[in-house]
MIGU-780313 format. One record per atom (N, C-alpha, C): y negated, z negated, x negated; residue in three letters; atom name. Coordinates in steps of 0.02 Angstrom, whole numbers, plus 50000, padded with zeros to 5 digits. Each point is the difference from the previous one (the first is absolute). Layout:
<atoms>
+-------+-------+-------+------+------+
:     Y :     Z :     X : code : site :
+-------+-------+-------+------+------+
:     Y :     Z :     X :  ALA :   CA :
...
+-------+-------+-------+------+------+
</atoms>
This chain:
<atoms>
+-------+-------+-------+------+------+
:     Y :     Z :     X : code : site :
+-------+-------+-------+------+------+
: 52052 : 44249 : 50728 :  UNK :    N :
: 49960 : 50014 : 50069 :  UNK :   CA :
: 49929 : 49993 : 49995 :  UNK :    C :
: 49963 : 50045 : 50029 :  UNK :    N :
: 49928 : 49992 : 50002 :  UNK :   CA :
: 49976 : 49932 : 50032 :  UNK :    C :
: 49950 : 49973 : 49975 :  UNK :    N :
: 49972 : 49935 : 50031 :  UNK :   CA :
: 49979 : 50014 : 50070 :  UNK :    C :
: 50020 : 49962 : 50053 :  UNK :    N :
: 49984 : 50003 : 50069 :  UNK :   CA :
: 50053 : 50043 : 50036 :  UNK :    C :
: 50042 : 50031 : 49970 :  UNK :    N :
: 50051 : 50038 : 50035 :  UNK :   CA :
: 50056 : 49950 : 50015 :  UNK :    C :
: 50015 : 50000 : 50065 :  UNK :    N :
: 50055 : 49956 : 50029 :  UNK :   CA :
: 50065 : 50041 : 50005 :  UNK :    C :
: 50031 : 50012 : 49947 :  UNK :    N :
: 50057 : 50038 : 49999 :  UNK :   CA :
: 50048 : 49978 : 49945 :  UNK :    C :
: 50058 : 50020 : 50002 :  UNK :    N :
: 50049 : 49976 : 49946 :  UNK :   CA :
: 50049 : 50060 : 49998 :  UNK :    C :
: 50025 : 50015 : 49941 :  UNK :    N :
: 50059 : 50055 : 49991 :  UNK :   CA :
: 50062 : 49970 : 50036 :  UNK :    C :
: 50039 : 50048 : 50027 :  UNK :    N :
: 50065 : 49976 : 50027 :  UNK :   CA :
: 50050 : 50030 : 49959 :  UNK :    C :
: 50049 : 49954 : 49981 :  UNK :    N :
: 50055 : 50028 : 49958 :  UNK :   CA :
: 50047 : 50042 : 50044 :  UNK :    C :
: 50031 : 50047 : 49964 :  UNK :    N :
: 50049 : 50044 : 50036 :  UNK :   CA :
: 50062 : 49966 : 50035 :  UNK :    C :
: 50006 : 49939 : 49977 :  UNK :    N :
: 50052 : 49959 : 50036 :  UNK :   CA :
: 49977 : 49980 : 50073 :  UNK :    C :
: 49933 : 50003 : 50012 :  UNK :    N :
: 49968 : 49981 : 50060 :  UNK :   CA :
: 49985 : 50065 : 50042 :  UNK :    C :
: 49973 : 50051 : 49967 :  UNK :    N :
: 49984 : 50058 : 50033 :  UNK :   CA :
: 50013 : 50058 : 49959 :  UNK :    C :
: 50043 : 50051 : 50022 :  UNK :    N :
: 50015 : 50056 : 49963 :  UNK :   CA :
: 49950 : 50052 : 50012 :  UNK :    C :
: 49964 : 50030 : 49951 :  UNK :    N :
: 49952 : 50047 : 50017 :  UNK :   CA :
: 50027 : 50063 : 50027 :  UNK :    C :
: 49966 : 50044 : 50039 :  UNK :    N :
: 50014 : 50059 : 50029 :  UNK :   CA :
: 50006 : 50054 : 49942 :  UNK :    C :
: 50035 : 50053 : 50005 :  UNK :    N :
: 50005 : 50052 : 49959 :  UNK :   CA :
: 49925 : 50032 : 49991 :  UNK :    C :
: 49986 : 50005 : 49932 :  UNK :    N :
: 49931 : 50035 : 49986 :  UNK :   CA :
: 49943 : 49951 : 49997 :  UNK :    C :
: 50012 : 49938 : 50014 :  UNK :    N :
: 49939 : 49948 : 50002 :  UNK :   CA :
: 49980 : 49982 : 49929 :  UNK :    C :
: 49941 : 50000 : 49991 :  UNK :    N :
: 49972 : 49977 : 49940 :  UNK :   CA :
: 50001 : 50048 : 49939 :  UNK :    C :
: 50018 : 50058 : 50014 :  UNK :    N :
: 50001 : 50054 : 49947 :  UNK :   CA :
: 49942 : 50045 : 50009 :  UNK :    C :
: 49971 : 50018 : 49939 :  UNK :    N :
: 49938 : 50045 : 49999 :  UNK :   CA :
: 50020 : 50064 : 49976 :  UNK :    C :
: 49977 : 50051 : 50033 :  UNK :    N :
: 50022 : 50068 : 49979 :  UNK :   CA :
: 49941 : 50034 : 49960 :  UNK :    C :
: 50016 : 50036 : 49955 :  UNK :    N :
: 49949 : 50034 : 49969 :  UNK :   CA :
: 50011 : 50081 : 49992 :  UNK :    C :
: 49949 : 50039 : 50012 :  UNK :    N :
: 50012 : 50067 : 49993 :  UNK :   CA :
: 49948 : 50023 : 49944 :  UNK :    C :
: 50029 : 50061 : 49970 :  UNK :    N :
: 49953 : 50034 : 49952 :  UNK :   CA :
: 50010 : 50073 : 50007 :  UNK :    C :
: 49959 : 50040 : 49968 :  UNK :    N :
: 50002 : 50066 : 50000 :  UNK :   CA :
: 50060 : 50024 : 49949 :  UNK :    C :
: 50038 : 50052 : 50014 :  UNK :    N :
: 50053 : 50022 : 49964 :  UNK :   CA :
: 49972 : 50030 : 49941 :  UNK :    C :
: 50022 : 49982 : 49938 :  UNK :    N :
: 49972 : 50022 : 49933 :  UNK :   CA :
: 49943 : 49955 : 49975 :  UNK :    C :
: 49988 : 49951 : 50031 :  UNK :    N :
: 49937 : 49961 : 49974 :  UNK :   CA :
: 50030 : 49948 : 49958 :  UNK :    C :
: 49995 : 50016 : 49934 :  UNK :    N :
: 50038 : 49959 : 49946 :  UNK :   CA :
: 49966 : 49933 : 49997 :  UNK :    C :
: 49934 : 49994 : 50006 :  UNK :    N :
: 49960 : 49937 : 49989 :  UNK :   CA :
: 50024 : 49955 : 50055 :  UNK :    C :
: 49996 : 50026 : 50060 :  UNK :    N :
: 50015 : 49954 : 50056 :  UNK :   CA :
: 50073 : 49985 : 50001 :  UNK :    C :
: 50046 : 50042 : 49976 :  UNK :    N :
: 50070 : 49985 : 49993 :  UNK :   CA :
: 50007 : 49943 : 49957 :  UNK :    C :
: 49963 : 49994 : 49939 :  UNK :    N :
: 50006 : 49945 : 49962 :  UNK :   CA :
: 49976 : 49938 : 50026 :  UNK :    C :
: 49951 : 50001 : 50038 :  UNK :    N :
: 49965 : 49941 : 50036 :  UNK :   CA :
: 50056 : 49977 : 50050 :  UNK :    C :
: 50033 : 50041 : 50044 :  UNK :    N :
: 50043 : 49984 : 50050 :  UNK :   CA :
: 50066 : 49971 : 49968 :  UNK :    C :
: 50017 : 50028 : 49941 :  UNK :    N :
: 50062 : 49975 : 49963 :  UNK :   CA :
: 49989 : 49923 : 49980 :  UNK :    C :
: 49934 : 49987 : 49978 :  UNK :    N :
: 49987 : 49932 : 49978 :  UNK :   CA :
: 49994 : 49954 : 50064 :  UNK :    C :
: 49980 : 50024 : 50052 :  UNK :    N :
: 49991 : 49957 : 50059 :  UNK :   CA :
: 50074 : 49986 : 50038 :  UNK :    C :
: 50044 : 50046 : 49987 :  UNK :    N :
: 50066 : 49999 : 50033 :  UNK :   CA :
: 50033 : 49933 : 49976 :  UNK :    C :
: 50029 : 49963 : 50054 :  UNK :    N :
: 50043 : 49939 : 49986 :  UNK :   CA :
: 50067 : 50024 : 50013 :  UNK :    C :
: 50044 : 50009 : 49943 :  UNK :    N :
: 50067 : 50022 : 50010 :  UNK :   CA :
: 50045 : 49968 : 50049 :  UNK :    C :
: 49999 : 49933 : 49998 :  UNK :    N :
: 50044 : 49966 : 50051 :  UNK :   CA :
: 49977 : 50014 : 50074 :  UNK :    C :
: 49938 : 50007 : 50015 :  UNK :    N :
: 49976 : 50016 : 50067 :  UNK :   CA :
: 50014 : 50068 : 50013 :  UNK :    C :
: 49995 : 50049 : 49954 :  UNK :    N :
: 50014 : 50065 : 50011 :  UNK :   CA :
: 50073 : 50009 : 50023 :  UNK :    C :
: 50048 : 49964 : 49957 :  UNK :    N :
: 50074 : 49998 : 50018 :  UNK :   CA :
: 50013 : 49975 : 50075 :  UNK :    C :
: 49967 : 49950 : 50015 :  UNK :    N :
: 50004 : 49968 : 50068 :  UNK :   CA :
: 49978 : 50050 : 50048 :  UNK :    C :
: 49944 : 50034 : 49994 :  UNK :    N :
: 49974 : 50042 : 50050 :  UNK :   CA :
: 50049 : 50064 : 50004 :  UNK :    C :
: 50026 : 50025 : 49948 :  UNK :    N :
: 50046 : 50052 : 50002 :  UNK :   CA :
: 50065 : 49981 : 50038 :  UNK :    C :
: 50025 : 49941 : 49986 :  UNK :    N :
: 50060 : 49969 : 50036 :  UNK :   CA :
: 49981 : 49997 : 50080 :  UNK :    C :
: 49939 : 49978 : 50014 :  UNK :    N :
: 49987 : 49993 : 50071 :  UNK :   CA :
: 49994 : 50077 : 50033 :  UNK :    C :
: 49971 : 50041 : 49970 :  UNK :    N :
: 49999 : 50067 : 50029 :  UNK :   CA :
: 50069 : 50038 : 50000 :  UNK :    C :
: 50046 : 49982 : 49954 :  UNK :    N :
: 50069 : 50026 : 50006 :  UNK :   CA :
: 50029 : 49971 : 50060 :  UNK :    C :
: 49990 : 49929 : 50006 :  UNK :    N :
: 50029 : 49972 : 50065 :  UNK :   CA :
: 49972 : 50033 : 50066 :  UNK :    C :
: 49939 : 50013 : 50005 :  UNK :    N :
: 49971 : 50028 : 50057 :  UNK :   CA :
: 50027 : 50070 : 50006 :  UNK :    C :
: 50004 : 50038 : 49941 :  UNK :    N :
: 50029 : 50061 : 50014 :  UNK :   CA :
: 50075 : 50003 : 50022 :  UNK :    C :
: 50035 : 49949 : 49974 :  UNK :    N :
: 50068 : 49995 : 50024 :  UNK :   CA :
: 50007 : 49988 : 50077 :  UNK :    C :
: 49947 : 49971 : 50028 :  UNK :    N :
: 50002 : 49990 : 50072 :  UNK :   CA :
: 49967 : 50062 : 50036 :  UNK :    C :
: 49988 : 50054 : 49965 :  UNK :    N :
: 49981 : 50057 : 50030 :  UNK :   CA :
: 49919 : 50008 : 50010 :  UNK :    C :
: 49968 : 49949 : 49973 :  UNK :    N :
: 49926 : 49999 : 50004 :  UNK :   CA :
: 49976 : 49998 : 50069 :  UNK :    C :
: 50038 : 49983 : 50056 :  UNK :    N :
: 49976 : 49997 : 50064 :  UNK :   CA :
: 49989 : 49931 : 50021 :  UNK :    C :
: 50005 : 49951 : 49956 :  UNK :    N :
: 49984 : 49928 : 50009 :  UNK :   CA :
: 49926 : 49992 : 50001 :  UNK :    C :
: 49969 : 49979 : 50058 :  UNK :    N :
: 49929 : 49991 : 49999 :  UNK :   CA :
: 49986 : 49925 : 50010 :  UNK :    C :
: 50049 : 49957 : 50013 :  UNK :    N :
: 49983 : 49929 : 50003 :  UNK :   CA :
: 50007 : 49971 : 49929 :  UNK :    C :
: 49968 : 49943 : 49992 :  UNK :    N :
: 50002 : 49967 : 49935 :  UNK :   CA :
: 50069 : 49982 : 49986 :  UNK :    C :
: 50022 : 50010 : 49935 :  UNK :    N :
: 50065 : 49984 : 49979 :  UNK :   CA :
: 50001 : 49954 : 49939 :  UNK :    C :
: 50013 : 49936 : 50010 :  UNK :    N :
: 49996 : 49949 : 49944 :  UNK :   CA :
: 50053 : 50018 : 49951 :  UNK :    C :
: 49982 : 50010 : 49939 :  UNK :    N :
: 50056 : 50008 : 49945 :  UNK :   CA :
: 49969 : 49974 : 49929 :  UNK :    C :
: 50043 : 49981 : 49959 :  UNK :    N :
: 49984 : 49967 : 49935 :  UNK :   CA :
: 50036 : 50032 : 49948 :  UNK :    C :
: 49985 : 50054 : 49972 :  UNK :    N :
: 50041 : 50034 : 49953 :  UNK :   CA :
: 50007 : 49975 : 49930 :  UNK :    C :
: 50021 : 49939 : 49999 :  UNK :    N :
: 50009 : 49967 : 49935 :  UNK :   CA :
: 50074 : 49983 : 49997 :  UNK :    C :
+-------+-------+-------+------+------+
</atoms>
């Protein structure tokens, strides 16, 4: 934690994050091989899999859910 910040991480046993929380999305131009390589290096496979599972979960609900939906896809 940065000095002076009065916060602490909460374990998922205490608070389950909502779908899509803490994931960063990247976009690139189609066909841009240089940026594709950069994005591939930045991608975190486990996070990508979790986000994919979360999106699948929301799609199964019909994508009409607007309220926060706590889920832990592990």
